MDTraj code that builds the backbone (N, CA, C; nanometers):
import mdtraj as md
import numpy as np

residues = "MET CYS THR GLN ARG LEU PHE LEU ALA LEU ASN LEU LEU ALA LEU ALA ALA ILE THR SER GLY CYS PHE SER GLY GLY ASP SER SER THR PHE ALA ILE SER GLY THR VAL LYS PHE GLY GLU GLU PRO VAL PRO ASP GLY SER ILE THR LEU ILE PRO ASP THR ARG GLN GLY ASN SER GLY ALA ALA LEU SER LEU ASP ILE ILE ASN GLY GLU PHE ASP SER ALA SER ALA GLY ARG GLY HIS VAL GLY GLY PRO HIS LEU VAL ARG VAL VAL GLY LEU ASP GLY LYS GLY ASP GLY ASP LEU PHE PRO HIS GLY GLN MET LEU PHE PRO ASP TYR GLU THR THR ILE ASP LEU PRO LYS LYS ALA THR THR GLN ASP PHE VAL VAL PRO ALA ASP LEU LYS MET PRO LYS ARG ARG SER ALA PHE GLN GLY GLY ASP".split()
xyz = np.array([
    [-3.5292, -1.3124, -3.4622],
    [-3.4063, -1.3820, -3.5014],
    [-3.2905, -1.2977, -3.4807],
    [-3.2904, -1.1739, -3.5247],
    [-3.1687, -1.0903, -3.5201],
    [-3.1598, -1.0591, -3.3731],
    [-3.2602, -1.0367, -3.2919],
    [-3.2351, -1.0002, -3.1530],
    [-3.1811, -1.1200, -3.0805],
    [-3.2201, -1.2349, -3.0987],
    [-3.1664, -1.3540, -3.0476],
    [-3.0184, -1.3636, -3.0868],
    [-2.9657, -1.3504, -3.1953],
    [-2.8229, -1.3484, -3.2384],
    [-2.7382, -1.2347, -3.1682],
    [-2.7905, -1.1239, -3.1537],
    [-2.7407, -1.0122, -3.0976],
    [-2.7327, -1.0408, -2.9273],
    [-2.8404, -1.1035, -2.8890],
    [-2.8332, -1.1381, -2.7367],
    [-2.7245, -1.2492, -2.7189],
    [-2.7120, -1.3486, -2.8051],
    [-2.6127, -1.4566, -2.8024],
    [-2.4592, -1.3887, -2.8208],
    [-2.4525, -1.3031, -2.9147],
    [-2.3286, -1.2452, -2.9342],
    [-2.2704, -1.1711, -2.8099],
    [-2.3704, -1.0932, -2.7498],
    [-2.3364, -1.0150, -2.6386],
    [-2.2948, -1.1096, -2.5156],
    [-2.3715, -1.2170, -2.5046],
    [-2.3427, -1.3144, -2.3919],
    [-2.2035, -1.3824, -2.4151],
    [-2.1690, -1.4091, -2.5415],
    [-2.0334, -1.4723, -2.5741],
    [-1.9288, -1.3761, -2.5528],
    [-1.9543, -1.2571, -2.5863],
    [-1.8502, -1.1448, -2.5632],
    [-1.8360, -1.1331, -2.4052],
    [-1.9329, -1.1115, -2.3361],
    [-1.9186, -1.0951, -2.1837],
    [-1.8520, -1.2216, -2.1258],
    [-1.8799, -1.3514, -2.1790],
    [-1.8211, -1.4700, -2.1145],
    [-1.6672, -1.4737, -2.1664],
    [-1.6323, -1.4205, -2.2750],
    [-1.4941, -1.4062, -2.3187],
    [-1.4186, -1.3041, -2.2294],
    [-1.4937, -1.1970, -2.1963],
    [-1.4213, -1.0897, -2.1103],
    [-1.3977, -1.1491, -1.9710],
    [-1.4855, -1.2144, -1.9291],
    [-1.4825, -1.2629, -1.7939],
    [-1.3842, -1.3725, -1.7646],
    [-1.3652, -1.4698, -1.8680],
    [-1.2701, -1.5722, -1.8731],
    [-1.1190, -1.5182, -1.8956],
    [-1.1171, -1.4203, -1.9765],
    [-0.9772, -1.3570, -2.0020],
    [-0.9340, -1.2774, -1.8886],
    [-1.0086, -1.2483, -1.7906],
    [-0.9727, -1.1732, -1.6683],
    [-1.0045, -1.0310, -1.6690],
    [-1.0726, -0.9730, -1.7553],
    [-1.1164, -0.8242, -1.7657],
    [-1.1946, -0.7795, -1.6426],
    [-1.2689, -0.8792, -1.5939],
    [-1.3474, -0.8432, -1.4759],
    [-1.3240, -0.9197, -1.3635],
    [-1.1948, -0.9726, -1.3506],
    [-1.1744, -1.0544, -1.2243],
    [-1.1034, -0.9773, -1.1297],
    [-1.1175, -1.0303, -1.0010],
    [-1.0685, -0.9378, -0.8889],
    [-0.9144, -0.9312, -0.8934],
    [-0.8421, -1.0340, -0.9391],
    [-0.7073, -1.0224, -0.9297],
    [-0.6454, -0.9647, -1.0654],
    [-0.5125, -0.9107, -1.0542],
    [-0.4492, -0.8611, -1.1581],
    [-0.3283, -0.9526, -1.2019],
    [-0.3313, -1.0183, -1.3128],
    [-0.2281, -1.0961, -1.3419],
    [-0.0965, -1.0344, -1.3682],
    [-0.0912, -0.8911, -1.3825],
    [0.0313, -0.8413, -1.3928],
    [0.0895, -0.7763, -1.2770],
    [0.0340, -0.8217, -1.1601],
    [0.0883, -0.7606, -1.0333],
    [0.1471, -0.8876, -0.9539],
    [0.2223, -0.8616, -0.8619],
    [0.3086, -0.9614, -0.7790],
    [0.2918, -0.9422, -0.6369],
    [0.2675, -1.0539, -0.5696],
    [0.2494, -1.0614, -0.4200],
    [0.3687, -0.9973, -0.3440],
    [0.3500, -0.9240, -0.2447],
    [0.4540, -0.8738, -0.1440],
    [0.4025, -0.8687, -0.0160],
    [0.4906, -0.9166, 0.0750],
    [0.4612, -0.9039, 0.2199],
    [0.6062, -0.8843, 0.2845],
    [0.5871, -0.8583, 0.4120],
    [0.7092, -0.8211, 0.4810],
    [0.6780, -0.7575, 0.6285],
    [0.7952, -0.6876, 0.6752],
    [0.7819, -0.6198, 0.8025],
    [0.8192, -0.4798, 0.7947],
    [0.7854, -0.4085, 0.8864],
    [0.8181, -0.2661, 0.9061],
    [0.8641, -0.2372, 1.0435],
    [0.9744, -0.1876, 1.0688],
    [1.0277, -0.1587, 1.2117],
    [1.0674, -0.0165, 1.2255],
    [1.0365, 0.0367, 1.3407],
    [1.0886, 0.1676, 1.3720],
    [1.2126, 0.1437, 1.4651],
    [1.3310, 0.1588, 1.4127],
    [1.4427, 0.1155, 1.4882],
    [1.4377, -0.0331, 1.5017],
    [1.4461, -0.0795, 1.6190],
    [1.4287, -0.2226, 1.6394],
    [1.2968, -0.2833, 1.6784],
    [1.1985, -0.1995, 1.6888],
    [1.0685, -0.2242, 1.7345],
    [0.9679, -0.2368, 1.6117],
    [0.8808, -0.3387, 1.6108],
    [0.7790, -0.3464, 1.4961],
    [0.6923, -0.2231, 1.5064],
    [0.6491, -0.1750, 1.3941],
    [0.5498, -0.0602, 1.3811],
    [0.4115, -0.1161, 1.4171],
    [0.3495, -0.0780, 1.5184],
    [0.2205, -0.1473, 1.5662],
    [0.1108, -0.1202, 1.4667],
    [0.0895, -0.0086, 1.4080],
    [-0.0246, 0.0203, 1.3154],
    [0.0296, 0.1126, 1.2102],
    [-0.0341, 0.1196, 1.0910],
    [-0.0077, 0.2224, 0.9980],
    [-0.0242, 0.1700, 0.8541],
    [0.0580, 0.2319, 0.7641],
    [0.0305, 0.2018, 0.6141],
    [0.1687, 0.2067, 0.5557],
    [0.1742, 0.1253, 0.4459],
    [0.3034, 0.1304, 0.3533],
    [0.2425, 0.1364, 0.2176],
    [0.2828, 0.2403, 0.1397],
    [0.2313, 0.2635, 0.0109],
    [0.3645, 0.2500, -0.0906],
    [0.3362, 0.1686, -0.2024],
    [0.4287, 0.1404, -0.3022],
    [0.3857, 0.2202, -0.4302],
    [0.4620, 0.3257, -0.4632],
    [0.4227, 0.3985, -0.5798],
    [0.5190, 0.3727, -0.6990],
    [0.4867, 0.3255, -0.8132],
    [0.5742, 0.3027, -0.9240],
    [0.6513, 0.4416, -0.9577],
    [0.7734, 0.4401, -0.9693],
    [0.8613, 0.5566, -0.9839],
    [0.8728, 0.5973, -1.1387],
    [0.8003, 0.6948, -1.1627],
    [0.7805, 0.7298, -1.3016],
    [0.9075, 0.8026, -1.3509],
    [0.9811, 0.8528, -1.2613],
    [1.1112, 0.9199, -1.2952],
    [1.2064, 0.8152, -1.3344],
    [1.1887, 0.6936, -1.2985],
    [1.2806, 0.5702, -1.3479],
    [1.2028, 0.4972, -1.4453],
    [1.0954, 0.5449, -1.5225],
    [1.0387, 0.4789, -1.6324],
    [0.9273, 0.3786, -1.5903],
    [0.9051, 0.3627, -1.4638],
    [0.8083, 0.2616, -1.4104],
    [0.6581, 0.3269, -1.4160],
    [0.5623, 0.2380, -1.4384],
    [0.4269, 0.2835, -1.4316],
    [0.3375, 0.1828, -1.3823],
    [0.2005, 0.2186, -1.3515],
    [0.1199, 0.1208, -1.2949],
    [0.0484, 0.1831, -1.1691],
    [-0.0371, 0.1146, -1.1165],
    [-0.1207, 0.1439, -1.0015],
    [-0.0324, 0.1495, -0.8747],
    [-0.0457, 0.2387, -0.7868],
    [0.0105, 0.2367, -0.6549],
    [-0.0676, 0.1323, -0.5703],
    [0.0062, 0.0884, -0.4772],
    [-0.0507, -0.0209, -0.3820],
    [-0.0332, 0.0371, -0.2314],
    [-0.1232, 0.0315, -0.1583],
    [-0.1302, 0.0657, -0.0219],
    [-0.1763, -0.0346, 0.0664],
    [-0.1014, -0.0643, 0.1625],
    [-0.1164, -0.1836, 0.2494],
    [-0.1220, -0.1514, 0.3972],
    [-0.2130, -0.2063, 0.4851],
    [-0.2059, -0.1854, 0.6146],
    [-0.0894, -0.2558, 0.6924],
    [-0.0304, -0.1860, 0.7809],
    [0.0737, -0.2416, 0.8711],
    [-0.0114, -0.2776, 1.0035],
    [0.0195, -0.4098, 1.0477],
    [-0.0645, -0.4609, 1.1471],
    [0.0414, -0.5442, 1.2316],
    [0.0792, -0.5004, 1.3633],
    [0.1777, -0.5506, 1.4456],
    [0.3073, -0.5754, 1.3701],
    [0.3510, -0.4722, 1.2930],
    [0.4790, -0.4686, 1.2245],
    [0.4810, -0.5423, 1.0868],
    [0.3648, -0.6012, 1.0372],
    [0.3730, -0.6796, 0.9171],
    [0.2681, -0.6215, 0.8224],
    [0.2891, -0.6526, 0.6866],
    [0.2046, -0.6185, 0.5862],
    [0.2154, -0.7312, 0.4784],
    [0.0892, -0.7386, 0.4055],
    [0.0612, -0.8609, 0.3150],
    [-0.0348, -0.8113, 0.1939],
    [0.0167, -0.8110, 0.0801],
    [-0.0810, -0.7663, -0.0194],
    [-0.1930, -0.8740, -0.0519],
    [-0.1886, -0.9892, 0.0242],
    [-0.3086, -1.0887, 0.0151],
    [-0.4476, -1.0089, 0.0665],
    [-0.4182, -0.9158, 0.1573],
    [-0.5373, -0.8578, 0.2243],
    [-0.5910, -0.7443, 0.1202],
    [-0.5195, -0.7096, 0.0151],
    [-0.5535, -0.6126, -0.0717],
    [-0.6065, -0.6788, -0.1994],
    [-0.5800, -0.7976, -0.2219],
    [-0.6290, -0.8638, -0.3446],
    [-0.5548, -0.8317, -0.4579],
    [-0.4443, -0.7571, -0.4591],
    [-0.3562, -0.7375, -0.5754],
    [-0.2269, -0.7101, -0.5131],
    [-0.1273, -0.6989, -0.6040],
    [0.0127, -0.6736, -0.5605],
    [0.0911, -0.5537, -0.6261],
    [0.2219, -0.5622, -0.6401],
    [0.2957, -0.4653, -0.6868],
    [0.3222, -0.4888, -0.8448],
    [0.3780, -0.3874, -0.9113],
    [0.3873, -0.4048, -1.0524],
    [0.5325, -0.4285, -1.0915],
    [0.6107, -0.4472, -0.9848],
    [0.7690, -0.4641, -1.0159],
    [0.8355, -0.3416, -1.0483],
    [0.9716, -0.3400, -1.0552],
    [1.0468, -0.2339, -1.0954],
    [1.0669, -0.1309, -0.9893],
    [1.1360, -0.0147, -1.0273],
    [1.1465, 0.1040, -0.9286],
    [1.0300, 0.1509, -0.8702],
    [1.0322, 0.1703, -0.7352],
    [0.9110, 0.2196, -0.6605],
    [0.9578, 0.3285, -0.5550],
    [0.8733, 0.4203, -0.5352],
    [0.9003, 0.5105, -0.4147],
    [0.8144, 0.4296, -0.3126],
    [0.8659, 0.4345, -0.1794],
    [0.7875, 0.3743, -0.0599],
    [0.7706, 0.4788, 0.0389],
    [0.6338, 0.4767, 0.0857],
    [0.5993, 0.5848, 0.1967],
    [0.5425, 0.4915, 0.3036],
    [0.6050, 0.5359, 0.4203],
    [0.5574, 0.4474, 0.5489],
    [0.4965, 0.5498, 0.6442],
    [0.3664, 0.5147, 0.6904],
    [0.2998, 0.5922, 0.7975],
    [0.3026, 0.5118, 0.9096],
    [0.3725, 0.5357, 1.0242],
    [0.3702, 0.4503, 1.1420],
    [0.2921, 0.5187, 1.2575],
    [0.2043, 0.4343, 1.3092],
    [0.1097, 0.4767, 1.4233],
    [0.1317, 0.3925, 1.5296],
    [0.1207, 0.4533, 1.6723],
    [0.1451, 0.3751, 1.7816],
    [0.0417, 0.2690, 1.8200],
    [-0.0843, 0.2763, 1.7491],
    [-0.1792, 0.1712, 1.7715],
    [-0.2587, 0.1807, 1.8923],
    [-0.2501, 0.2883, 1.9705],
    [-0.3252, 0.3281, 2.0961],
    [-0.4304, 0.4266, 2.0609],
    [-0.5276, 0.3680, 1.9911],
    [-0.6339, 0.4651, 1.9449],
    [-0.7213, 0.5103, 2.0614],
    [-0.7735, 0.6377, 2.0457],
    [-0.8510, 0.6934, 2.1439],
    [-0.9885, 0.7292, 2.0938],
    [-1.0618, 0.6402, 2.0272],
    [-1.1942, 0.6545, 1.9875],
    [-1.1997, 0.7157, 1.8480],
    [-1.2805, 0.8165, 1.8392],
    [-1.3110, 0.8523, 1.6980],
    [-1.1999, 0.9582, 1.6426],
    [-1.1361, 1.0367, 1.7104],
    [-1.0455, 1.1264, 1.6574],
    [-0.9187, 1.0766, 1.5997],
    [-0.8462, 0.9799, 1.6848],
    [-0.7333, 0.9039, 1.6180],
    [-0.7530, 0.7518, 1.6501],
    [-0.8337, 0.6851, 1.5649],
    [-0.8716, 0.5420, 1.5954],
    [-0.7522, 0.4491, 1.5885],
    [-0.6344, 0.4868, 1.5251],
    [-0.5303, 0.3941, 1.5077],
    [-0.4064, 0.4576, 1.5936],
    [-0.4330, 0.5694, 1.6674],
    [-0.3230, 0.6196, 1.7526],
    [-0.2511, 0.7308, 1.6778],
    [-0.1435, 0.7773, 1.7546],
    [-0.0709, 0.8831, 1.7225],
    [0.0442, 0.8479, 1.6390],
    [0.0969, 0.9398, 1.5533],
    [0.2034, 0.9023, 1.4660],
    [0.3280, 0.8880, 1.5489],
    [0.4077, 0.7935, 1.5063],
    [0.5279, 0.7463, 1.5781],
    [0.6415, 0.8364, 1.5226],
    [0.6397, 0.8783, 1.3907],
    [0.7524, 0.9553, 1.3071],
    [0.6802, 1.0116, 1.2053],
    [0.7541, 1.1196, 1.1443],
    [0.7005, 1.1814, 1.0218],
    [0.7037, 1.0680, 0.9090],
    [0.6125, 1.0976, 0.8165],
    [0.6113, 0.9888, 0.7016],
    [0.7609, 0.9814, 0.6478],
    [0.7939, 0.8457, 0.6365],
    [0.9107, 0.8085, 0.6070],
    [0.9093, 0.7696, 0.4506],
    [1.0070, 0.8135, 0.3655],
    [1.0079, 0.7820, 0.2251],
    [1.1460, 0.7074, 0.1977],
    [1.1322, 0.6066, 0.1007],
    [1.2615, 0.5523, 0.0456],
    [1.2213, 0.5035, -0.0876],
    [1.3214, 0.4382, -0.1510],
    [1.3009, 0.3814, -0.2780],
    [1.3489, 0.2416, -0.2727],
    [1.2932, 0.1505, -0.3647],
    [1.3236, 0.0147, -0.3741],
    [1.3105, -0.0287, -0.5257],
    [1.3811, -0.1195, -0.5694],
    [1.3700, -0.1823, -0.7098],
    [1.3030, -0.3208, -0.6815],
    [1.1788, -0.3423, -0.7003],
    [1.1114, -0.4634, -0.6635],
    [1.1218, -0.5589, -0.7862],
    [1.1476, -0.6924, -0.7648],
    [1.1365, -0.7912, -0.8635],
    [1.0144, -0.8165, -0.9330],
    [1.0102, -0.8593, -1.0537],
    [0.8828, -0.8746, -1.1158],
    [0.8375, -1.0328, -1.0874],
    [0.8373, -1.0490, -0.9545],
    [0.7740, -1.1796, -0.9112],
    [0.7429, -1.1591, -0.7427],
    [0.6754, -1.2576, -0.6913],
    [0.6427, -1.2346, -0.5490],
    [0.7670, -1.2241, -0.4609],
    [0.7449, -1.1428, -0.3655],
    [0.8663, -1.1018, -0.2868],
    [0.8394, -1.0699, -0.1341],
    [0.9329, -1.0989, -0.0597],
    [0.9175, -1.0346, 0.0884],
    [1.0264, -0.9331, 0.1062],
    [0.9833, -0.8311, 0.1682],
    [1.0685, -0.7215, 0.1760],
    [1.0682, -0.6682, 0.3388],
    [1.1573, -0.6287, 0.3840],
    [1.1606, -0.5627, 0.5118],
    [1.2258, -0.4390, 0.5197],
    [1.1407, -0.3252, 0.5899],
    [1.1781, -0.2066, 0.5974],
    [1.2007, -0.1565, 0.7294],
    [1.3141, -0.0814, 0.7459],
    [1.3544, -0.0218, 0.8823],
    [1.3586, 0.1357, 0.8784],
    [1.2581, 0.1836, 0.9527],
    [1.2528, 0.3343, 0.9609],
    [1.3708, 0.3709, 1.0734],
    [1.4672, 0.4703, 1.0341],
    [1.5620, 0.4999, 1.1283],
    [1.5008, 0.5466, 1.2598],
    [1.5671, 0.5057, 1.3628],
    [1.5175, 0.5226, 1.5046],
    [1.5304, 0.6693, 1.5455],
    [1.6241, 0.7417, 1.4736],
    [1.6418, 0.8858, 1.5082],
    [1.5321, 0.9785, 1.4349],
    [1.4550, 0.9215, 1.3584],
    [1.3476, 1.0052, 1.2818],
    [1.2374, 1.0243, 1.3854],
    [1.2357, 1.1535, 1.4366],
    [1.1270, 1.1859, 1.5413],
    [1.0411, 1.2788, 1.5057],
    [0.9198, 1.2782, 1.5613],
    [0.8173, 1.3817, 1.5303],
    [0.8611, 1.5164, 1.5853],
    [0.8507, 1.6192, 1.5114],
    [0.8935, 1.7589, 1.5561],
    [0.8156, 1.7998, 1.6819],
    [0.8733, 1.8657, 1.7704],
    [0.7937, 1.9191, 1.8855],
    [0.6935, 2.0121, 1.8474],
    [0.5768, 1.9944, 1.8932],
    [0.4606, 2.0858, 1.8687],
    [0.4472, 2.1925, 1.9608],
    [0.4315, 2.3103, 1.8991],
    [0.4062, 2.4239, 1.9921],
    [0.2612, 2.4329, 2.0323],
    [0.2462, 2.4601, 2.1461],
    [0.1022, 2.4668, 2.2054],
    [0.0400, 2.5955, 2.1413],
    [-0.0910, 2.5960, 2.1174],
    [-0.1646, 2.7062, 2.0627],
    [-0.1730, 2.8123, 2.1691],
    [-0.1439, 2.7779, 2.2943],
    [-0.1585, 2.8650, 2.4084],
    [-0.0140, 2.9290, 2.4281],
    [0.0862, 2.8730, 2.3787],
    [0.2088, 2.9447, 2.4043],
    [0.2328, 3.0445, 2.2866],
    [0.3034, 3.1517, 2.3320],
    [0.3235, 3.2614, 2.2269],
    [0.3685, 3.3766, 2.2939],
    [0.4033, 3.4702, 2.2072],
    [0.4569, 3.5990, 2.2828],
    [0.3491, 3.6897, 2.3231],
    [0.3831, 3.7640, 2.4279],
    [0.2865, 3.8621, 2.4769],
    [0.3060, 3.9880, 2.4174],
])
top = md.Topology()
chain = top.add_chain()
for i, resn in enumerate(residues, 1):
    res = top.add_residue(resn, chain, resSeq=i)
    for name in ("N", "CA", "C"):
        top.add_atom(name, md.element.get_by_symbol(name[0]), res)
traj = md.Trajectory(xyz[None], top)
């Protein structure tokens, strides 16, 4: 009898946790975000955009990293969104011309670009433009060098 009550109590507790959202895939304290990323005037073919709550501005929560595909990103693919408030934004842009195993998404178009944004505590659309003059530094060949 005691075992049955314990089993019933545990089942009720689990049901309450599930219906309250403790184990749900979505997070009700986050908000959808979508938008575009351009490098100058051209859409970024491939890459990622990461939204990091800015703790220096008193914000907290989980960071959100989204794929950039043909210049667009959408948190629907991640199953969760941003927490709102001040964020650091980091953009990695790739040319989308993968060469197999070594660089499947292609070469970097520009060094990682960082900026800040204050996101609303609601679903939003944001567009980011990486300055066209942000260029990758010239690489020195391993075979160049002084004699």
